[in-house]
N, C-alpha and C positions, 0 to 999 in steps of 0.2 A: 503494500499499500504506500501511498504518498502521504507526507505530513506537510502542514502548513509551515512555510519557511519563517524561522525566526528573524525578525527585522531589527537590527540594531537601532538603538535610540540615538546613537551618536555615529559619526563618521559616514561612509558611503553607505546609503540604504538600497542601492540598486542590486540587481542580481544578474549572473551571467546570461541567463535567457534574455533578460531584457536588452543587455548590451549586444548580443548576438543578433537580436531581432532587429535592432536599429543601431548600427555601429555609429551612425551621425548624430544620435540622440542627444548628444552633449553640446550641440551647436547652438550657437544664439539666433535669434530670428534674423532674417535677411536684413532689415533695416540697421540693426546693431553692427552686423558684419560690414555692411557697406559704410557705415559711419567710421568704423575702425580703420578701414583701408583709406578712407578720405583724410583722416587725421594723419595717418602714417605718409600719405602721399604729400600732404601740405606742410609737413614739417620743415623749417628752414633754419639755418644758423643766422640770427639777427644780430646786427652790428650797430643799428641805430634805435634809440629808445626815447620815449617821452619821459618827462620827469615825475609824472604823476605816481603816487605811492601805490604799492600793492597791498590790497587788504589783508590783514592778518589771517582772516579765515581762509582766503584764496591760496595764501602762501602755505597754510598748513595742509590744504587739500593736495596741493602739488608735492610737498614733501611726504605725505601719506602714500601717494603713489610710488615714489622712490622707495620707500620702506617696504612696500609690497613686492619688490623685485625678487627673483630667485636668488638664492646665495648657496655656495658650497657648503654642504654639511649643515644647513640652516644657521650658518654661523654669523649672518647679518653683521659683516664686518664693516659696513659704511658708518661714518660719522658726518652729519651734515653741519658745517660751520656757515651760519648765516651771517653775512656782513652787510651792515647798512650804515655804518659810520663813514663820512666822507673822507676823513683822514686816512683810514686804512684803504679805502678804494682808491685814493690818490697814490698811495705809495706802491700798491700792486700795478696801478697804470703805469707807474715809472719803470718798474721791473719788466713789464710787458714791451714797453717802447724800447728798452735797451736790447732785449732779446731779438725783437723785430729788426733792428738794425743789424745785429749780428748775424741773423739768419740770411738777410739780404746779401750780405757780403760773400755768402757761400754760393750764390747763383750767378748765371751769366748776366752780362750787362742788361740785356733786354729783359729777362726774368726779373732781375733786381728792380729795374725801373717800374715794372708792372707791379711787383710786390708792394713798392712804397707808395704807389698810387692808390692801393686798396685800403679801405678801413677794415682793420682785422678784429677789432674788439671794440666793446662799448662799456669798459669797465668804469669810466667816470660817469657816463651818462645813466646807466642802469641803476634804478633806486635799490636794487638787492643784488648782492654777489653770494653765491653759494659755492663753497669749496668742499667737494665730497673727498673726504679723507679715509683711507683704508687702515684700519687698526690691525697690524700685522704681528703684534706682539706675542700672540699664541703661536708656538711652533707648528709647522705645516703638518707634522706627523700627529698632532693632537686634534686635528679637524678632519672629519670624514670627507674623503675626496682630494684633500690636498697633498697627501703624501707622494702621490704620483704626479700631480699637476699643482706644484706648490704656488703658482701664480693665479690659481682659480679664485682666490680672494679678490684680486684686482678686476678679473673678469666680472665678479659679482657686483662689485661697485660700478663698473661700466653699464650693467644692466639697470641698476638704480638710475644712473644718469639717462638713460634712454627712456624710462618710465616717467622721470620728472618732465623730460622734454615734451613727450606726447600729451602728459596731463596739461602741461602748460599751453601747448598749442591748442588744445581742445577748449580751453578756456579763454583763448584770445590773447595770451601772453606771449611774449617773444623770449627766446632764449638763445644764448651764444656760448659755445664751448670754447674757452681760450687755454691753450697750452703753450703760450709764448712766456715761459717761466723756466728758470733753473729750478728744479724741485727743491733744493736746498734752501734757496732764497724764499720761495713761498712758504715752506715749512718754519723758517725763522719768523717771518712776518706774522704768522698766526700762532706762534709759540708751540708748535706741535712737539710731542715727546718723541724720543728715539723709538723707531719701530712703527711710526705711523706715517703713511705716505699719502701724497695728495694726487689726484687725478686731473689737475688744473682747476680753472676757475670758470664757474658758470655765471654769466650775466643774465638777470631776470628782470623784466619789466614789460610795460605796454610798449609795442614796437611803433618805431617812427618810420618804418617801411613795411610794405606788404608784398614782398617779391613772389611773383608767380612761379619762379624757378631758383634753384640755388645760386647764390651769389658768385660763386667761382665759375659757374657755367655762364652765367650772364656776362661776366667780364672776360670770357674767352680764355680762363685759366685751364679749364678741363671740361670734360663732357662725361655723362654717365655712360658706362660701358653696357652693351647689351647683356641681357640675362645669360644668354647663351654662351658668352665669353667667360663668365665666372662659375658656371655649373659644370662640374666634372662628373663623370660617371665612374664609379667603382675605384678608381686610383688615378694617381697623377699621370698625365699623357707625356708622351715624348719617347725618344730612342733610349734615352739614358734612365728612364724610369724602371724601377724593378718590375719584372714580369710577374703576372698574376700566378699565384701557386698552382702548379700542375696537380690536379686533384681529380680522382676517379670516383671519390665519395661526394654525397651532398647531405648536408644536415637536414633534419626534419622541416617540412614546410611550415610556414607561420601559422597555417590553419590548424595543423596538427598540434602545435605547441599551445595555442589558445584552447583548442578543444580538450586537451588533456587537463589544462587548469580548469576548465569549466566543470569537469567531472567532479572536482574536489568541492566546486561551489555550489553543486547540487546536493551535497550530503546534508543531512541533519546534524551539522556540526560546524564549528567556526571554521571559516577557510583558513588553510595554513596551520591548523592547530597541531598536527604532527610535525611541525619544524622541518628539520632537515630531511626527515623521511618523506614527508609530503613532497618536498622538492624532487627527491629521488624518484618517487612514484610518478609525478608529472614527467619527468625525464624519460622514464621507461615508456609510459603511455604515447608520448609523442613520437616514438620511433616507429618507422613503417612496417616492421615486422609484427607477428601476431603477439598478443599479451601473453608472457610466459607463465606457465603454471608449476614448471620445475626447470631443471637446467642440468649443467654438467660442470663438475670441478675437473679442470685438466691441470695435472702436475707435471711440469716439464723439468727434467733433470739434465744437468750439463757438468762437465769436468772443466778444472781450471788449473793450469800449470802454476800460477801464481801462489797458490796455496803452499805447495811443497817447496817452491824455489825460494820464498821469502818468509816463510813460517808465519803467516798471517791467520791461520785457524787453529782453534783449540782441538779439532777433531781430525782424525785421518781421512784422506780422499775416499776410502773404502766405504765410508758412511754413507755417501751418495747412492751407491749401488744398492745398500741395504734398504734405505728408506724408499727408494724407486720400487724395489721388489715388494716390500710391505704395502705400498700403495695399490700395486696390482693385485694383492690379495684382499684388499680391503682393510688391512690391519694397521696402517699408519695412522698417525693422529689427524692428519689431514682428511684421509679417507674415511675415517670413523666420523668425524665432524660432518662431512658432507652427506653421509648416508643418514644420519640423524636429522639432517635438514631436508631429506627427501631429494638429494641430488644424485645423479649418476657420477661415476668416477672414471677418469681416463689418465692412465699414466703413459708418459711419453719420454724417450730418451733422445736428446738432441745431441747429435755427434757431427763434429766439423769433418768434412772431407778432406781438408788440409790440415798441416802441422799448425798447432797453436802455439802463441807466444806468451810471455810471462808478463805483459803490460809494460814492465819497467825498461825492458830492453827491446822488445819487439812487439808488434801488434798482436792483439788476442786472436783475430782471425784474419784471413786474406779477404780482399774485397769480394772475390768470387764466391767464397765460402759464406760470407755474411748475407750476400744477396740470395744465395741458395737456400739458406736457412729460413730466411724471411718468407720466401715463396712457399717453402714446406709448412710454416706456420699458417700462411694465409689459407692454403688448401684445408689444413686441419680446422682453422676457425670457421671456414664455410660449412664444413661438415658438421661440427658440434653445434652450430647456430639452429640446426633442425630441432634440437632438444629443448630449446629455451634459452635461459640465462647462461652466459658462458663465464665461469668464474676461474680466475687464473691463480694458480699456485706454482711453486717451484721448489727444487732442492739442488744443491750444488755447493760442496765444500769450497769456500773462497768466494762465493758469488756476492757477498756484501761488499767486499773489497772492490770488485768489478764495478758493482752498481754504484758505489760511491765515486769512483773514478769517472764513470760515464756521467753521473749527475753533475759533477764539478765542470766537466766539459761543456755540457748541454746549457747549464744554468750559469756558468760563470761563478761557482761558488768556491770558497776557500775550502781546502781539505779539512780544517779544523771544525768546519760548520757541517761537513758531510760525512765524516767517518765515525762509525759507531762501534758498539761492542760485538755486533754480529751474533754468533752462537755461543758467545761466552769469553771473549778475549780478556786477559789481564792487562795490566797497566803497560807492561813492556811490549806485549803483543799489539796493543792499540797504538803506541809510538811507531812500530814497524809498519802497521797499516797506513798511518798518515804518511809516513815517508815514502811508501810505495806509491800511494795515490799521487802525492805531490810530484814525484819524480815522473810518473807516467803522463800525468796531464801535461807537465813541462815539455816532455819528449814530444808528445803528440802535437802540442801548439807549435813546436819548432818544425816538425817534420811535415804536418799537415795544416799549414795555415789557411784560414777561410774554410775549413772542412765542413761539409754538409752532414746532415744526421747519419746517413748510411755509412759514411767513411768513419765518423765518430764510433758508431756502433761496431765496426769492424776493428778499429784500433783498440777500444777500451771495454768492449763487451764481452760476450760469451755466447756459446751455443744456445743455451736456453733463453737467454735475452733476445737473441735474434728470432727464435721461434716463437717467443711470446709477443713480439712485435708484429709478427705476421699473423698470429692468431687474433690480435686486436684488430688489425685491419681486416681480416676475412669476416669476422663476426659483425663489426660495424657496418661493412658493405651489404651484409645480409639484414641489416636493420635491427639486430638484437642487442640487448644490453650486455656490457662486458664489466663484471664485478672485479675490482682490483683487490690485491691483498696488501703486501708489504712493500718495502723499498724497491726490490728487484722488479716486481711486476709493475710498479708505478713508474719506474725509469723506462721500461720496455714500452709502456703507453706513452711516455713523453716522446720517445723516438717516433713512434707510430704517428702522434699528432703532427710532429714536425714534417713527416712524409705525406700525411693527408690530414690536413687541419679539420675537416668535417668529422674525423673519427672521434674527437672530444665529445660530441653529442651524445655517443653510445656509452660513455664510460660512468661508472658510479664507484666512488671511492668507499671501499667496504670498511676499512679502518685506518687509524693512524697508529703505526707501530712505535716501538721504542728507538728504532734506528735513527741517528742524529739528523741525516738528511731527508728523511721521508717527508716531513712537514713541508719543507722547501719545494719538494717536487711535486706534492699535491697543490700547493699554492700556484706553482707554475702551470698546472693542468687546470686551474680554476675550479677545483673540486673540494666540497666539505665532506669530511669522512663520517659514515653512519656510526661507527663505533671508535671509542678511545679507550682500549683496555690494557694499554702497556704490553701488547702482545710482542713476542720475539719467536714465534714458533715456526713461522715459514709454512710450507707445504699447502698454503691456501686455507688455513684454519680461520683467519680473519675473514677472508672472502665467503667461506661457507656459512660462517655465523652471520654475517651481514646479508647473504642471499635468503637465509631462512627469515630474517626479519623483513626484507624487502618483499618476498613472496606472500607473507602474512599480510602486510599492508595493501598489496595489490588485490588479494581475496577480500579483505575488510572494505576496500573502496567499492568493489563490485557488488558486494552484498548488503552494504549498509543502507539505511533508510533514506529515501530521497525527499526533497521538499517540493512543493507545487509552486 
């Protein structure tokens, strides 16, 4: 049966069905839209003003529009310094006059003469000056969205200026944006503290000109470029621009992504109430393959000369074969966990057709071997996709050293931030692992400058890493989800995404392990883990546990009550 939809008394009261039925339902009426475009089209940079005062209430309305601008992390970094004293405006005008002459000297004689003929500001005439100052004293990493774009606070203030400009024009006021200042001079004039920057001076008042077109266009300084000249499709054009990534995969269509989210909105539950798990379910439902009811844990084994050559593992190489055999009989920890989750189990031994190197003195794989192993994995991934979820597991003495080295090369990490304890290293062994990884990465950077992902995989990877990369690509191409386990499987997925970016849409991070570099690799993949249990088991244990959780959530969403 269906249930009446609980409607929140705060926030968005619409429902996915309403939004799907009328995607344009949020639009304003045509008259309002037309008025907005009229104001945008009629905005001008005004240089001449009447002396009549601007009413306080109107000034407040204009500033309120600025305060409603979007801001990075809702930080609202703007501070509006309103200047009406004539003495301050006179001093600001002197600063602008000086800079106007300095800038004129940088131009050709003809351009210089034309610039000096123009009135570029109305600081003295306009009854109000507004200086939009950006308070940047909070470190960029402390503001959501600024860690990667630290100047986003300045862009936010520019949005506020645009809002002020449009609100002023709609009310019949004129505004001019003056940047003919040395920033330090303007900051000193207004006694701004260290860490607060200005975006120039806004002249505000009743206009003593009503230009039908921009002033610089009217005076032949420039013209507005056609829209076609400034709109680029997909990427920057030209022979020297980077080519589009060659990809045989495509991510889910937008319609599928929205439809998946809508299924959660239809439940008799608060949308998104399952947190990271809800997002993972949305991700799975958006894929083109069938909704999985089960799946397969594939445990891929590989051998690594680095383990014996440099003593970077607490266990002998023979353990790899033992665990692989136990996986085949269903007795390994990974296989047992998978069976409890209702998953099939597949054991696969990845063997290089060529001699393997020890990372430090020679590449782990030849390029030919790496490519062949990736294709071997791609075929296996395509086959396993028919069973549902494809969960990745691995076993290989020494492979956390290999994965750490490959992560350092792919993500430009320092070995101190990537090398972990693996299966139980002591302090001395950990030091050896770091030294091996550092030396291997330095060697590869010297021998393979500007190396692509497949070259790095060959140089620093291993047989099971290459096969896992291929499995990821094959399963993603089939449109089924790939559930990752620990560092080794996640590094393989990072290589796959660099080869085929759309493969990322099929990935689900099963867990975040104790391996030091794992969190950085998941961040690089843009994935949040479902579990954080401090696992260091390998063998796909974390992937199997996460798969059970994911399959439960998929069944719950399919059978839970719906709202009308």
